[in-house]
N, C-alpha and C positions, 0 to 999 in steps of 0.2 A: 944624828939619831937622838931622840929625846931620852932624858934620864930615866923615864918611867917605861920605856918600850919593852923592858924585859918581862912585864906582866903579860899574862895571857889575854887575848882578845876574843875568847870564845867561852861559852858557859861550861862549867863542870856539872856533875850530877847534882840536882837539887834534892833536898830532904823530902819534899813533896813532889811527886811526878808532875811535870808540866809547869811547875812554879819555880821562880828564881827569887832569891833574897837580894834586896837592894838597900843600901845605906844612904839615907838622905840627910843633909845638914843645912839646907838653906831655904829657898822659897817653897820647897815641897813639904816642909814640916807642917804639922798641925797648927792651924791658926794663921798660916801665911798664904799669900795670894795664889800660889800654884798647887796647893794641896789637893784641889779638885781633880788633878791629873791622876791621883791615886785612888779615886773613887772605885770601890769594889775590891781594892787590895786588902790583904789581911795584915793587920798590925802585929808585928812580932816583938815589940818592945823597944826600949832605948838601947843605944850602943855607943861605943867609943872607938875611934880609929887612932891608933898610935903612929908615931913617926911622921906626923903631918902638921902643916901649918895652915890655918884658915885666914884668908886675906879678904879685906873689905873692899869690894869693887863698887860700892855705892848701892846700885839697885839689887845686887845679889853678891854672894860670897864665892870664893874659889879655893878649893883644897889643893895643896901642892906638897909633894914629897919633901921630907927633911933628909938630905944627904944619904939617900939609899937606905932609910930605916924601915921601909914598908915590909911587913911579912906578906909575901906574895903567894897566892894560891895557884896551883897548877895541877894538871892531871898526874904528874909524875913526882911531885914533891910538895911537902907541906911546909908550914912556917918553921924555920930553923930555931932551935932553942937558944942559939947564940945571937939571935937578932937583937940589935941595939934596943934598949928600953929608953923611951923619951925621958929626959931628965929636966926639961925646961917647961915652964908654964904653958907655952904655946906648942907643945909637942903632942897634944891630944885634941882631937876634934869630937865634939859631942853631937849626936844625932839620933835618928830613929830608923828602925829596920822594918821593911814591908815585904810581903810575898806577892809577887806579880807574875802574870802569865806572859807568854812571848809577845802577844799583841800590845800589852801595856808597856813592856820593856821597849818595844819599838817606838811607841808614842813618846816615852821618856827620852829616847835617843834624839828624836826630832825636837823636843822641847829644849834639850840641852845643847843642841847644835853639834852633835857628834858627826864626824871627828874633828871638825875645824875649831870649835871653841873648847869643848871638853873631850876627853877620852874616857870611855867606859872600861874599867879594868877590875879584875877579880882579885880581892884582897882578903886578909884575915883580920877581924876585929880583935880587940884586946881580950875578949871572952872566948876566942877560938872559932867563932862563926865565920864561915866564908860568905862573902857578899860581893855584889857589884857596887862600885863606887865611881862617881863622875869626878874626874881629876883634871886640873889645869897643868900648865907647864910653867917652869920658873921664869921664863922670859916674859910671860904674860903679866906677872905680878911684881916685877922688879921696881916699879915706881909707885907702888901703893903700900899702905900700912897693914900689918897683920892684926888679927883680932886676938889679943893676948890669952884669953881664957878658952878660945876655941868654940865659943857658943854664939850662934847667929841669932840675933834678936830682931832682925828685920831692918830694912833700909831706914835710915834716920829720918828721911823726909816723910815717912808714913805716919810719924807722930804729929805731923803738922797738917797742912792742906792735903786733901786727898787728890790723887792723880790716877790716870789710867795705868793699868798694869803694864810692865815692861818685861818681856821674857828674855832669857839668855839668848835664844835663837835670834830675836830681833836685834840684839847687840853683838852678834857674832862678828860682824864686819868691824865694829868699833874695837874689839879686843884683838881679834886674830889678824885683821888687815890694817888696823890703824886708821880707819875711816872715821869721820866726825858726824855730829848731828847738830841741829840748830839749838841755841840756848833755850831753856825752859824757865818757868817762873821761879822767883826766889821763894824759898820756904822758910818759915820762922825758925825752924830748928837748925838752920845753917848759920845763925847769928854767931854762935861761939866759934865756928870754924873760920868765918870771915874775920873776926877779931884776932884769932890766932894767926891767920895768914898774914894779916897786916903787921903784926908785931914780931914775926919770926923772920929768919933769914936762912940762907944755905939749904941744906938737905931737908930740914924741917919745913921750910916754906914750900919747897917743891912737893913734898908728900901731902901737905895739907891742901895745897892748890890742886893737886891731882885728884884728891878725894872730892873736893868741891866740883871740879870739872866733870868727874864721872857721875856724881849724883844728879847734876843738872844737865847732863848730856851736851856739854859745850863742844865746840868744834876744836879738834886737836890742832896744835901748831907743829907737832912733830909726830912722825910715825914710829912705832915701837922698834921697827927694824933699823931705824936710823939713830938710835940712842945707845950710849954705852951701857955696859952691864954692871959696872963696878960702883956706880953711885946714882942716886935719884936725880932725875932730870924733870924740869917743869914741862909738862906736855901741853899746857894751855897758855894762851896769850895773857899777858898781864892785864891788858886793856879789857879783855872779856871778863876776867875775874873781878876787876875793879867795878865794872858795870853790874855784875851779878851781886856784888856786896854793897852796892850804893845804898846809903840810908842807914847802915849799921855803924 
């Protein structure tokens, strides 16, 4: 059973009849490639989700619960006053809140690959608002690095050469099933990571290599289900990473 399965998987009563509040923190944010999926949705302002860590998966981020810290919304109970308050820098995720109708919510579910890649769950933001949030599982992010300040600024490759949009749904097999994709072109913004990968060792080298592999959709050498949970493991072949970084 997943750590986050205690959250309810059905909507509670919305403030506006027929509409549901959804908290977004990645590619659905304003100015990012999937924001068009929120066309017609009402912007309800910015928000912060406590008790969570935001992880950098390359093309998109993933929010994961921090040790049972989530204030969970349910028809029979509200957030407990004794819920742990995040005390670390990466214990809060920053995002935006939108009011969507049932059809739009269904479209977002398909975009996010629910339930295989993400799970949609009803939670309470730090300001007390109840919202839907798309969450991942700890096992999906154990070999990638967190985003320390909890703010998604976009895939790093988007600052270099433009490429076709990649949706979470298209990558659901990569994350949830451990399937791979063919390598894509090297982007200039990967120069720093290539240099860091070459100069590092151990866990740091594995994390940097996994970030490079995810960004460039390299073929995995290991499936997530076959890797240990207590330490980072290099998911991509050294030869593929060397070929990717050639010239740097």
